[in-house]
C-alpha positions as semicolon CSV with decimal commas, in nm:
position;residue;x (nm);y (nm);z (nm)
1;X;1,449;2,842;-4,085
2;X;1,617;2,555;-4,261
3;X;1,408;2,267;-4,385
4;X;1,096;2,484;-4,395
5;X;0,799;2,388;-4,609
6;X;0,506;2,617;-4,699
7;X;0,220;2,540;-4,461
8;X;-0,153;2,543;-4,523
9;X;-0,434;2,675;-4,300
10;X;-0,331;3,019;-4,180
11;X;-0,417;3,382;-4,248
12;X;-0,261;3,724;-4,199
13;X;-0,372;3,957;-3,922
14;X;-0,400;4,334;-3,949
15;X;-0,119;4,387;-3,696
16;X;0,134;4,202;-3,914
17;X;0,116;3,872;-3,733
18;X;-0,026;3,553;-3,882
19;X;-0,276;3,314;-3,725
20;X;-0,259;2,938;-3,759
21;X;-0,596;2,787;-3,851
22;X;-0,495;2,421;-3,813
23;X;-0,604;2,353;-3,456
24;X;-0,818;2,522;-3,189
25;X;-0,514;2,682;-3,027
26;X;-0,530;2,951;-3,301
27;X;-0,169;3,055;-3,239
28;X;-0,090;3,412;-3,342
29;X;0,272;3,454;-3,442
30;X;0,522;3,733;-3,501
31;X;0,805;3,689;-3,750
32;X;1,039;3,416;-3,625
33;X;0,795;3,284;-3,366
34;X;0,683;2,921;-3,344
35;X;0,340;2,799;-3,243
36;X;0,263;2,595;-2,932
37;X;0,336;2,280;-3,134
38;X;0,688;2,420;-3,194
39;X;0,700;2,305;-3,556
40;X;0,478;2,560;-3,730
41;X;0,634;2,903;-3,752
42;X;0,619;3,244;-3,917
43;X;0,905;3,294;-4,159
44;X;0,924;3,562;-4,428
45;X;0,568;3,667;-4,354
46;X;0,436;3,315;-4,424
47;X;0,358;3,008;-4,218
48;X;0,603;2,720;-4,260
49;X;0,627;2,362;-4,136
50;X;0,980;2,304;-4,004
51;X;0,967;1,923;-3,983
52;X;0,854;1,831;-4,335
53;X;1,052;1,532;-4,459
54;X;1,218;1,463;-4,124
55;X;1,142;1,195;-3,870
56;X;1,225;1,085;-3,516
57;X;1,262;0,732;-3,653
58;X;1,088;0,452;-3,840
59;X;0,975;0,114;-3,713
60;X;0,780;-0,186;-3,840
61;X;0,513;-0,273;-3,580
62;X;0,209;-0,499;-3,553
63;X;-0,102;-0,298;-3,643
64;X;-0,253;-0,402;-3,308
65;X;0,007;-0,184;-3,134
66;X;-0,147;0,140;-3,268
67;X;-0,389;0,010;-3,128
68;X;-0,611;-0,105;-3,416
69;X;-0,782;-0,440;-3,365
70;X;-1,027;-0,423;-3,657
71;X;-0,801;-0,291;-3,934
72;X;-0,640;-0,584;-4,118
73;X;-0,555;-0,775;-3,797
74;X;-0,219;-0,949;-3,797
75;X;-0,069;-0,715;-4,056
76;X;0,244;-0,504;-4,016
77;X;0,258;-0,127;-4,025
78;X;0,547;0,114;-4,085
79;X;0,529;0,373;-3,805
80;X;0,692;0,713;-3,789
81;X;0,658;1,055;-3,634
82;X;0,832;1,390;-3,628
83;X;0,869;1,625;-3,328
84;X;0,639;1,854;-3,135
85;X;0,271;1,836;-3,034
86;X;-0,025;2,073;-3,014
87;X;-0,134;1,940;-2,677
88;X;0,057;1,967;-2,351
89;X;-0,038;1,647;-2,170
90;X;0,133;1,617;-1,835
91;X;0,118;1,238;-1,866
92;X;0,268;1,216;-2,216
93;X;0,418;0,872;-2,289
94;X;0,626;0,999;-2,584
95;X;0,740;1,325;-2,427
96;X;1,098;1,288;-2,551
97;X;0,961;1,321;-2,907
98;X;0,647;1,528;-2,866
99;X;0,807;1,788;-2,639
100;X;1,135;1,799;-2,827
101;X;1,272;2,141;-2,896
102;X;1,586;1,992;-3,043
103;X;1,543;1,950;-3,414
104;X;1,846;1,720;-3,412
105;X;1,624;1,456;-3,250
106;X;1,492;1,418;-3,604
107;X;1,744;1,156;-3,702
108;X;1,600;1,031;-4,025
109;X;1,488;1,215;-4,334
110;X;1,264;1,076;-4,603
111;X;1,043;1,199;-4,882
112;X;0,684;1,079;-4,897
113;X;0,775;0,857;-5,193
114;X;1,067;0,702;-5,002
115;X;0,840;0,617;-4,709
116;X;0,588;0,451;-4,939
117;X;0,863;0,251;-5,112
118;X;1,006;0,142;-4,777
119;X;0,663;0,021;-4,661
120;X;0,628;-0,180;-4,981
121;X;0,980;-0,321;-4,950
122;X;0,922;-0,438;-4,593
123;X;0,581;-0,585;-4,676
124;X;0,389;-0,343;-4,453
125;X;0,018;-0,325;-4,524
126;X;-0,003;0,031;-4,390
127;X;0,192;0,338;-4,281
128;X;0,109;0,498;-3,944
129;X;0,162;0,863;-3,856
130;X;0,223;0,828;-3,485
131;X;0,461;0,882;-3,187
132;X;0,374;1,252;-3,193
133;X;0,052;1,394;-3,335
134;X;0,022;1,397;-3,715
135;X;-0,215;1,694;-3,695
136;X;0,088;1,922;-3,663
137;X;0,267;1,769;-3,963
138;X;-0,053;1,732;-4,165
139;X;0,099;1,845;-4,496
140;X;0,378;1,587;-4,470
141;X;0,135;1,313;-4,362
142;X;-0,109;1,392;-4,643
143;X;0,161;1,393;-4,910
144;X;0,292;1,064;-4,772
145;X;-0,062;0,923;-4,779
146;X;-0,088;1,008;-5,149
147;X;0,244;0,833;-5,219
148;X;0,131;0,529;-5,017
149;X;-0,201;0,504;-5,197
150;X;-0,015;0,510;-5,530
151;X;0,152;0,185;-5,419
152;X;-0,161;0,029;-5,270
153;X;-0,053;0,093;-4,909
154;X;-0,305;0,204;-4,646
155;X;-0,257;0,500;-4,412
156;X;-0,332;0,537;-4,042
157;X;-0,343;0,844;-3,817
158;X;-0,278;0,799;-3,444
159;X;-0,392;1,132;-3,306
160;X;-0,557;1,327;-3,026
161;X;-0,803;1,466;-3,282
162;X;-0,744;1,829;-3,183
163;X;-0,804;1,993;-3,519
164;X;-1,027;2,252;-3,682
165;X;-1,301;2,120;-3,916
166;X;-1,165;2,252;-4,246
167;X;-0,817;2,094;-4,221
168;X;-0,980;1,783;-4,071
169;X;-1,183;1,739;-4,389
170;X;-0,869;1,751;-4,603
171;X;-0,669;1,532;-4,363
172;X;-0,915;1,247;-4,304
173;X;-0,999;1,226;-4,675
174;X;-0,650;1,074;-4,709
175;X;-0,658;0,843;-4,404
176;X;-0,781;0,484;-4,422
177;X;-0,797;0,444;-4,045
178;X;-0,750;0,647;-3,730
179;X;-0,707;0,576;-3,364
180;X;-0,810;0,887;-3,174
181;X;-0,712;0,947;-2,812
182;X;-1,020;1,049;-2,618
183;X;-0,819;1,147;-2,314
184;X;-1,111;1,193;-2,075
185;X;-1,474;1,294;-2,079
186;X;-1,455;1,622;-1,888
187;X;-1,342;1,958;-2,015
188;X;-1,175;2,015;-1,678
189;X;-0,934;1,728;-1,745
190;X;-0,849;1,861;-2,091
191;X;-0,790;2,214;-1,961
192;X;-0,582;2,122;-1,656
193;X;-0,386;1,821;-1,784
194;X;-0,370;1,871;-2,162
195;X;-0,392;2,246;-2,218
196;X;-0,687;2,190;-2,451
197;X;-1,066;2,143;-2,461
198;X;-1,291;1,839;-2,497
199;X;-1,551;1,956;-2,749
200;X;-1,321;1,988;-3,054
201;X;-1,215;1,625;-3,001
202;X;-1,578;1,510;-2,983
203;X;-1,647;1,707;-3,302
204;X;-1,356;1,533;-3,477
205;X;-1,478;1,191;-3,364
206;X;-1,830;1,260;-3,491
207;X;-1,695;1,386;-3,821
208;X;-1,477;1,078;-3,880
209;X;-1,753;0,837;-3,780
210;X;-2,032;0,989;-3,987
211;X;-1,878;1,176;-4,278
212;X;-1,568;0,985;-4,388
213;X;-1,470;0,637;-4,505
214;X;-1,191;0,634;-4,246
215;X;-1,210;0,337;-4,006
216;X;-1,221;0,468;-3,647
217;X;-1,107;0,323;-3,315
218;X;-1,072;0,514;-2,986
219;X;-0,822;0,489;-2,701
220;X;-0,866;0,625;-2,348
221;X;-0,570;0,609;-2,110
222;X;-0,709;0,558;-1,760
223;X;-0,524;0,762;-1,498
224;X;-0,597;0,674;-1,134
225;X;-0,815;0,938;-0,970
226;X;-0,821;1,163;-1,277
227;X;-1,052;1,010;-1,539
228;X;-1,135;0,659;-1,418
229;X;-1,452;0,702;-1,210
230;X;-1,743;0,474;-1,296
231;X;-1,958;0,780;-1,364
232;X;-1,717;0,931;-1,615
233;X;-1,655;0,598;-1,787
234;X;-2,029;0,540;-1,818
235;X;-2,082;0,888;-1,964
236;X;-1,796;0,839;-2,212
237;X;-1,915;0,495;-2,319
238;X;-2,277;0,606;-2,355
239;X;-2,170;0,901;-2,569
240;X;-1,964;0,676;-2,799
241;X;-2,251;0,426;-2,832
242;X;-2,514;0,693;-2,897
243;X;-2,320;0,948;-3,103
244;X;-2,075;0,727;-3,292
245;X;-2,243;0,387;-3,284
246;X;-2,193;0,056;-3,103
247;X;-1,945;-0,077;-3,361
248;X;-1,665;0,174;-3,286
249;X;-1,396;-0,019;-3,094
250;X;-1,290;0,139;-2,764
251;X;-0,953;0,062;-2,604
252;X;-0,891;0,135;-2,235
253;X;-0,517;0,142;-2,168
254;X;-0,316;0,149;-1,848
255;X;-0,129;0,459;-1,735
256;X;0,228;0,435;-1,616
257;X;0,402;0,725;-1,438
258;X;0,580;0,949;-1,689
259;X;0,677;1,304;-1,784
260;X;0,521;1,540;-1,527
261;X;0,296;1,285;-1,358
262;X;0,536;1,052;-1,180
263;X;0,356;1,087;-0,846
264;X;0,063;0,863;-0,943
265;X;0,056;0,482;-0,936
266;X;0,011;0,269;-1,249
267;X;-0,348;0,183;-1,339
268;X;-0,462;-0,136;-1,160
269;X;-0,573;-0,411;-1,401
270;X;-0,903;-0,426;-1,212
271;X;-0,977;-0,067;-1,320
272;X;-0,939;-0,164;-1,685
273;X;-1,161;-0,468;-1,646
274;X;-1,426;-0,254;-1,474
275;X;-1,405;0,005;-1,753
276;X;-1,453;-0,269;-2,012
277;X;-1,755;-0,399;-1,823
278;X;-1,909;-0,050;-1,807
279;X;-1,855;0,012;-2,177
280;X;-2,006;-0,321;-2,276
281;X;-2,308;-0,252;-2,055
282;X;-2,345;0,080;-2,240
283;X;-2,390;-0,118;-2,560
284;X;-2,043;-0,107;-2,714
285;X;-1,967;-0,431;-2,894
286;X;-1,588;-0,417;-2,912
287;X;-1,407;-0,306;-2,597
288;X;-1,042;-0,381;-2,523
289;X;-0,787;-0,341;-2,247
290;X;-0,430;-0,238;-2,322
291;X;-0,087;-0,208;-2,158
292;X;-0,175;-0,500;-1,929
293;X;-0,176;-0,877;-1,977
294;X;-0,543;-0,963;-2,025
295;X;-0,627;-1,220;-2,293
296;X;-1,001;-1,166;-2,239
297;X;-0,958;-0,792;-2,294
298;X;-0,743;-0,859;-2,600
299;X;-1,000;-1,080;-2,775
300;X;-1,250;-0,979;-3,042
301;X;-1,590;-1,136;-2,983
302;X;-1,872;-1,185;-3,230
303;X;-2,156;-0,964;-3,102
304;X;-2,414;-1,209;-3,243
305;X;-2,302;-1,546;-3,103
306;X;-2,035;-1,443;-2,852
307;X;-1,757;-1,653;-3,005
308;X;-1,401;-1,524;-2,965
309;X;-1,331;-1,473;-3,336
310;X;-0,982;-1,328;-3,280
311;X;-0,788;-1,447;-2,977
312;X;-0,478;-1,246;-2,887
313;X;-0,201;-1,247;-2,631
314;X;-0,067;-0,892;-2,637
315;X;0,009;-0,845;-3,009
316;X;0,025;-1,215;-3,097
317;X;-0,278;-1,365;-3,272
318;X;-0,345;-1,707;-3,116
319;X;-0,665;-1,787;-3,303
320;X;-0,847;-1,636;-3,600
321;X;-1,198;-1,754;-3,685
322;X;-1,304;-1,496;-3,942
323;X;-1,360;-1,533;-4,314
324;X;-1,159;-1,312;-4,551
325;X;-1,460;-1,078;-4,557
326;X;-1,459;-1,046;-4,178
327;X;-1,751;-1,274;-4,095
328;X;-1,773;-1,502;-3,791
329;X;-1,699;-1,857;-3,902
330;X;-1,941;-1,992;-3,643
331;X;-2,257;-1,792;-3,719
332;X;-2,174;-1,590;-4,031
333;X;-2,232;-1,249;-3,874
334;X;-2,019;-0,960;-4,000
335;X;-1,762;-0,810;-3,764
336;X;-1,719;-0,434;-3,800
337;X;-1,386;-0,328;-3,948
338;X;-1,159;-0,372;-4,248
339;X;-1,052;-0,727;-4,320
340;X;-0,881;-0,939;-4,582
341;X;-0,696;-1,270;-4,605
342;X;-0,497;-1,318;-4,284
343;X;-0,176;-1,469;-4,422
344;X;0,100;-1,517;-4,166
345;X;0,043;-1,287;-3,867
346;X;0,327;-1,041;-3,815
347;X;0,334;-1,110;-3,440
348;X;0,475;-0,884;-3,170
349;X;0,805;-0,795;-3,336
350;X;0,930;-0,439;-3,349
351;X;1,182;-0,377;-3,627
352;X;1,360;-0,038;-3,638
353;X;1,447;0,069;-3,993
354;X;1,652;0,351;-4,141
355;X;1,535;0,524;-4,455
356;X;1,822;0,769;-4,483
357;X;2,061;0,659;-4,753
358;X;1,829;0,400;-4,904
359;X;1,872;0,352;-5,278
360;X;1,587;0,563;-5,424
361;X;1,596;0,366;-5,751
362;X;1,496;0,039;-5,584
363;X;1,124;-0,040;-5,572
């Protein structure tokens, strides 16, 4: 298998197969077989990662698009992904990448050092591992994180959090922030619509929140009639508040028909506003709405005095009333997150970039 890279987190079985220990799928592979993610395979009696150093494309985005509203707001982030996924969500929004079985969809190739240099050259504060799930290209993401940190660039994982504890410890030790998709709050949803289970995701969330320095935000895509009942949203919000803490930002985003779920309508804006209300009543201090135009749901409010300390319109920052340390300028209370001097907000631009063929000698 060309472009293969030795993978971590696997062991040999007595029958000659190998078992992947990266995620709870525990794929058992014969020689030449690929796992459910389609990018981890058995080759020469070993496990290899077939997408190391290859990407489905690079883009400079606003950090709020990840979405991260409390991680250096207004900054830019270099985003990239590979191919494949270890979940099988029927509502996948990036299915052309995550479900790709065509390795030629990986148009761009770049070493970890080249990615870090590109982020520095474009003035990006951070690099995001996104589009498909970085869990399945963990070795590549972790090496890239090391290269980024060498240049003072932060790293962000946008992930479904479906990962075993041991690799999660190694992975999140190298991430400065994560946005984890909590796709629903019932195991039935995970089994039927994602081909996975809920508990490993909750375990990952608890681990990040309590045992790492990684900044955590959560996104839940609300799908009409599937995971948007008041009861489920209350249970989800109460769990986040109690188990993770009231300062973890929660983003409710709107579903649009895609992949294998084109028979459902888009999420009504009223559903998102109701979800936000429920989560705030559960004690969560920072709750947002996404994929709809809702300036109230875009704003960050000071939990002490109620002032809108960051006002947004989609990914544009309209007003910023925080000190460099992230304190409310009106009452002085600290806002949870990672903050610094604002500078000029990046805005809502999206700038595709190519790394292939870049001069490696340039800083």
